[in-house]
C-alpha positions as CSV (number, residue, x, y, z in Angstrom):
1,M,-27.8,-4.9,-27.2
2,K,-25.0,-3.1,-27.2
3,V,-23.6,-1.1,-24.3
4,G,-23.2,1.9,-27.1
5,E,-27.7,1.6,-27.1
6,L,-27.9,2.1,-23.5
7,M,-25.2,4.1,-22.0
8,T,-25.0,7.8,-20.9
9,R,-23.1,9.8,-23.7
10,E,-22.6,13.2,-21.7
11,V,-19.7,12.6,-19.2
12,G,-18.0,14.5,-17.0
13,T,-14.8,13.8,-16.2
14,C,-12.4,15.2,-13.6
15,R,-8.5,14.7,-13.2
16,R,-6.5,12.9,-10.0
17,D,-4.7,16.3,-9.1
18,Q,-8.3,18.0,-8.6
19,T,-9.9,18.4,-5.4
20,L,-13.1,16.8,-4.2
21,N,-15.2,19.7,-4.5
22,I,-14.4,20.1,-8.2
23,A,-15.5,16.6,-8.4
24,A,-18.6,17.3,-6.2
25,Q,-20.0,19.8,-8.8
26,I,-19.1,17.6,-11.7
27,M,-21.5,15.0,-10.4
28,W,-24.2,18.3,-9.3
29,E,-24.0,19.2,-12.5
30,H,-24.1,16.6,-15.2
31,D,-27.2,14.6,-12.4
32,C,-24.6,11.6,-11.5
33,G,-22.9,9.8,-9.0
34,S,-19.4,8.6,-10.6
35,V,-16.9,10.5,-12.3
36,P,-14.1,9.1,-14.2
37,V,-11.0,10.0,-13.8
38,V,-8.9,10.7,-16.5
39,D,-5.1,11.4,-16.9
40,S,-3.7,14.2,-19.2
41,Y,-4.4,12.8,-22.6
42,G,-8.0,12.2,-21.3
43,R,-7.6,8.0,-20.6
44,V,-9.9,6.8,-18.0
45,I,-7.9,5.7,-14.9
46,A,-9.9,5.2,-11.9
47,M,-13.7,5.9,-11.2
48,I,-14.9,8.6,-7.8
49,T,-18.5,7.9,-6.0
50,D,-20.3,10.5,-4.5
51,R,-19.8,8.1,-1.2
52,D,-16.1,8.2,-2.6
53,I,-16.4,12.2,-1.5
54,C,-18.1,11.9,1.4
55,M,-15.8,9.2,3.2
56,A,-13.3,10.9,2.7
57,A,-14.3,14.1,3.5
58,Y,-15.5,11.7,6.7
59,T,-12.1,10.2,7.6
60,Q,-10.0,13.5,6.8
61,G,-11.7,15.9,8.5
62,K,-11.2,18.7,6.0
63,A,-13.1,20.8,3.3
64,L,-13.2,18.9,0.3
65,S,-11.4,21.8,-1.4
66,E,-8.7,20.5,0.6
67,I,-8.8,16.7,-0.5
68,Y,-7.7,15.4,-3.6
69,V,-9.0,13.2,-6.0
70,S,-6.1,10.9,-6.0
71,T,-6.8,10.4,-2.6
72,C,-10.1,8.2,-2.8
73,A,-10.4,7.4,-6.1
74,S,-10.6,3.7,-6.9
75,E,-8.2,2.8,-9.3
76,D,-9.2,-0.6,-9.7
77,L,-10.9,0.4,-12.7
78,V,-13.3,-1.9,-14.9
79,S,-14.1,-0.6,-18.5
80,V,-15.8,-1.4,-21.6
81,R,-16.4,-0.6,-25.5
82,E,-19.9,0.8,-27.0
83,E,-19.3,-2.1,-29.4
84,E,-19.7,-5.1,-26.0
85,E,-22.7,-6.6,-25.3
86,I,-25.2,-6.0,-22.2
87,E,-24.7,-9.3,-21.3
88,T,-20.8,-8.7,-20.7
89,V,-21.1,-5.6,-19.1
90,E,-24.0,-7.2,-16.1
91,E,-21.6,-9.9,-15.6
92,L,-18.7,-7.2,-15.1
93,M,-21.1,-5.2,-12.6
94,R,-21.9,-8.5,-10.9
95,Q,-18.2,-10.0,-10.8
96,H,-16.5,-6.7,-9.6
97,Q,-20.0,-5.5,-7.4
98,I,-19.8,-2.3,-9.2
99,R,-23.1,0.2,-10.2
100,R,-21.0,2.3,-13.1
101,V,-19.5,1.6,-15.6
102,P,-16.9,3.3,-17.6
103,V,-17.7,3.2,-21.7
104,V,-14.3,4.1,-23.4
105,D,-13.1,4.2,-27.0
106,D,-9.9,2.7,-28.8
107,R,-7.6,4.8,-26.7
108,G,-9.3,4.6,-23.7
109,R,-11.0,7.8,-23.4
110,A,-14.4,8.4,-21.8
111,V,-17.2,8.5,-24.5
112,G,-20.1,7.9,-22.2
113,I,-20.9,5.4,-18.6
114,L,-23.1,2.4,-18.6
115,A,-25.6,2.7,-14.9
116,M,-27.9,0.1,-13.2
117,G,-30.2,3.1,-14.1
118,D,-29.7,2.7,-17.5
119,L,-30.2,-0.7,-17.5
120,A,-33.7,-0.1,-15.5
121,V,-35.2,2.7,-17.5
122,N,-34.5,0.4,-20.8
123,A,-36.1,-2.9,-19.1
124,H,-38.2,-4.8,-21.9
125,V,-36.8,-2.0,-24.2
126,S,-39.3,-2.1,-27.2
127,P,-39.9,-5.3,-29.7
128,A,-39.7,-3.2,-32.9
129,K,-35.9,-2.6,-32.1
130,G,-35.7,-6.2,-32.2
131,H,-34.2,-5.9,-28.4
132,E,-35.2,-7.2,-24.8
133,L,-33.7,-6.2,-21.8
134,S,-35.2,-8.6,-19.2
135,S,-36.0,-7.7,-15.7
136,D,-35.1,-10.4,-14.2
137,S,-31.5,-9.9,-15.3
138,I,-31.5,-6.2,-14.0
139,A,-32.3,-7.4,-10.3
140,G,-29.9,-9.9,-10.8
141,T,-27.6,-7.2,-11.2
142,L,-28.6,-5.2,-8.9
143,A,-29.0,-8.1,-6.1
144,A,-25.3,-8.9,-7.0
145,V,-23.8,-5.7,-6.7
146,S,-25.9,-5.0,-3.9
147,E,-24.3,-7.9,-1.3
148,P,-22.4,-6.7,1.5
149,S,-18.2,-7.5,0.7
150,P,-16.4,-9.9,1.8
151,I,-14.5,-8.8,5.3
152,K,-10.8,-8.3,3.5
153,N,-8.0,-9.6,6.0
154,A,-10.5,-11.3,8.3
155,A,-8.7,-14.0,10.3
């Protein structure tokens, strides 16, 4: 099964120079928990999550309108193409402990997003389509991305 068959195509984006209140508004309008961050050419360069926004507001003690996306967006970007296999994306999610992966075109522009939720709602897709998405595989991916991350710089 290909990414393009399951991904969400309606994806909002924001820029690094926008404030967190804009990113939060985009998440509200698109009913999502993450937004790809794009450059002036529309290429995905980072991701920002609802958790990133909350932690930035908490740690900086400022209003969302005073904090820029660039201060808390994750630039450790993992992206995929529409024609990639779902198994490839699941492996990337497990390996990088991420729940959402932006889907990009050949120029790196956002064309969609594939989230754990997209996998879950499509578990055991109709055999008439000739595809089946294993709920065991999805559960394994969710378990892997939910594992606590190793403490960085631990002595």
